C-alpha positions, 0 to 999 in steps of 0.5 A: 498503519501501512500507507502503501504507495504513499505518493507525496504523503498527503494521507501519510501526514493526515494519518500521523496527525490523527495519532490513531496508530503508534506508527505510520509506515509510508512505502513507495517505489519512487525515490522522489516521492519518498523524499517528498514524504520525508520533507512533508512529515519532518516538521516539528512535532512529527513524532508525537509528544504527550497524549490526547484523549480518544473517544473511548476516554483512553490516552493516545499519542498526539501524533504517530511516529512516521517512517518512510521506506523506499521499496518495491510494492511487490516485495515489501521489506517487512515481516509477516503479520505486523500491520494493523491496517493498510491503506492505498490511495488511488494507486492500484491502477498504476500497479503493473501487477496488482495481484502481487501488490495485493498479496504482499499487502495481505501478507504483512497485515495481521489476521483480522487487519483491514485493507482500504483502497481507493481505485481509479475506474473508467467513467460511464461515458468511456465504457459506452464509447468502448462498447460501441467499438466492440470493446467489453470488460474482458477485452479491456482487461487484456489490453490493460495487461498488455499495455503494462507488461509490453509498453511500460504504461504507468497508469490505466484505470480499471474497467469498473468498480467490480473489476477493481474489487475483483483484483483484491478479492483474488488474494488468497489471504483476504476475505470480505472484499466489498465496495464501500463507495463508488462514484464516476471515476473512483471506487473504495474497496475494503478487505479483511485479512484471514486468520491463516495464510500460506507462502505467497512468494515463489522460492526462486524469485530474485528481488532487489531491495535497497539496491541489493539483489537478494533471493526470495529465500533470503527475503522470506527466511526465518532470520528475516528482521522487521525492517520497519523497526530498523527504518524507524530507528534510523529516522529518529536518530537522523531527526535527533542529529539534524541529518536528512 
């Protein structure tokens, strides 16, 4: 399970405790948040020992292995099609370029994998107040983009649930993007990964991963390894040695 934009790790910890997945990979682009997640999930028992019975009667680990990865959400350091599911809790309204993040999430999902995201939206009163000033959904979307790109805004809700859903539905690799629930300020969106995908990262783009600038060609090359496995191995070694 990929916990995309994991924040302080509240959901990472819950997913790990449920033990439904062999591993929960928490990713965020803020160092302090990654450190917070590492602290939250490093208590005794963070790596499952033994097993418990699932509802189907099969045995599964008592807890999931947890790895915390500091990385850009727009350029995830994982191979294509490695995650069974992805989760994002109230993060999309903070993404500078939502389309890029969603495309990356789709890339690393296995065909048929599910993406579940909760998204912040404006409440009815705010939309009515803006409409009274002549601001509609299209004008708000343009303003939102300008604020993120020009002014460095770190958070701005989507206009409404449908606009939030559309941000996910635009991804070329996702299908069946639906609104599962909607309340005054949040919407839950679910999507599935299609069975086929194409190249999604521009060949000439330069990104920065783990403090090192690399080209998109190198990042997406055929020799690229699954860094999730590397991070998990290091995390377990540190845990065994008592290191941070």
